[in-house]
N, C-alpha and C positions, 0 to 999 in steps of 0.2 A: 710295184711294177719293176721289172728288171731294167737296168740301164742299157742303152744301146751302145755297143762297142763295134767300131768299124773292124772289118775283117783283118786288116794288117796289125791292129793292136793286140788281138788275141791269138795270133799265130805263134806257135812254138818254134823259135829260131834256133836250130841245133848249133850253128856256128857261134852264135852269141853265148849260149850256155857252155859250149866247149871252151871258149875263151875265158869265161869266169872260172871254170874248173881248173884250167891250166894256171891261171894267175893265183888261185888259192893254193894250189900245190906248191908252186914256186915260192910264194910268200911264206908258207909254213915250213917247208923243208929246205928250199933253196938248193945249194950245192953240197949240203951236209952228207957225210957218209952214214950208212945205217948204224944206228945205236939203239939196241933193244930197250934201254932205259928211257928213251925219249919217244918211243912209238905211240904210246897212249896220248901224250901231249900233242904230237904232230897230228894224229888222227882227229882229235877234238878240234884243233885249230882249223884243219882243212874243212871239216864238216860245218863248223860255225861260219867260216868265211864264205863258203859256198852258199849257205842258206841266207846269210845277210845280203850278199850281192844279188841273189835271185829274187829275194823279196823286194829289193830296191827297184827292180824292173817294173814293178807295179802291174804285173799281168795276173789275170784271174785264174791262176793255177795253184795247186798244192804240190809241194816238192818233197821228195824223199831222197836223202843223200846218204850213201853208204861209202865208207872208206876203209880199205884194207891195205896195210903197209907190210910188205914182206921183204926179207933180205934176198938179194939176188945172188944165189950161190951155184947155179947151174943145175940144181935138182928140179925135177918135175913136180907139179902140184897135183896131189890126188885128193879127191873128195869122196 
């Protein structure tokens, strides 16, 4: 039988998740300037920190985290 979860415990709180993401990005990259050689490491760190912190919330959700780090050079992004 499924456990009973009060409504407030299973609500997805956007502000809480946004804070976790911001902290993860700041923790991994901080004030460092763009360095192509470090992008893979930064990306991995951001994703792992986000997933670890989201899991610690203990909410019954599955999370997918995607991270793209690009150099800001004034050019537009085309997909």
